[in-house]
N, C-alpha and C positions, 0 to 999 in steps of 0.2 A: 695147573695154576687156576686161581680163582680171584676175581676182582670184586671188591666190596665197595659200594657207593651208598650215598644217602637215598638214591633212587632204587636200590635193589642190588642184587649180586648177579654176576655172570661167571660161569653158567648158573642157572637158578638152583641147581643141585649138583653136588660133587665138584669135580675139578676137570679142567680141559687139559689134555695132553698136548704139549707143544714141543717143537724141535729146539734143542739147545742153541742152535744157530739163529733163531728168530729174535729180533729185537722185542723188548717188552711192550713197546708202543703198539705193536700189532694187536695184542689181546686187549689193550686199553681202547683201541679204536673199535674192535668188535663189541666190547662191552657197552661203549657209548651208543653205538648204533642199535644194539639189541634193547637197551633200556630207554631209548628215545631221548638221550641227552644231547642237546644241540650244540652247546659251547663248552668245551673243556680247556680252552686256551690258558686259563689261569689256574688249572688244577695241578696237583702234584701227586706222585705215586710214592707210597711208603710201604716198607716191609718191616714189621716189628718196630714201628715208630721211627724208622730211619728213612729219610728221603733218598730215593734212588734216581738214577738217570735212565729214563725209559728208552733212550735211543740205544742203550747197550743191550747186548744179547743176554739170555739167561746164563750162558756159559761164562761170559765175562763177569757177571755179577755173582757167580758161584751159586746159582739157584737150581735146585732140583727137588723132586718129590712134590708133596702137597704144600704149595706156598700160597698164602693169601696176600693179595696186594690191596692196600687201602688206597682208594683213588677219590680225591675230592679237592675242594677249595683249600687253599693254604689257611691255616688257623690264624685269626687275628692276634695281635700281640697283647691285647688285654689292657693296657694303659690304666692310668689312675683316673678315677672319677672324682671330681670336686664339685662342690655346690655351685660354683660359678659356671661349670660346664653343663648344668642341667637346664 
């Protein structure tokens, strides 16, 4: 597994082998600690653009092999900009 954030990636090179029974949240915690990210309370984890539940295990999510997890703040909705809102 590999975690990608705007602050860097964990591990910095390659992938970390993890047990299938481990919840995804564990590697996200290791990544945050290693990269010095203090608050991830509003962050989401995505694989191939699809949000996942990090409390689930790799086995429950059918994840195996070299998987990249995008971890970051939820993207804003984009909304419409009008002249009145400027």
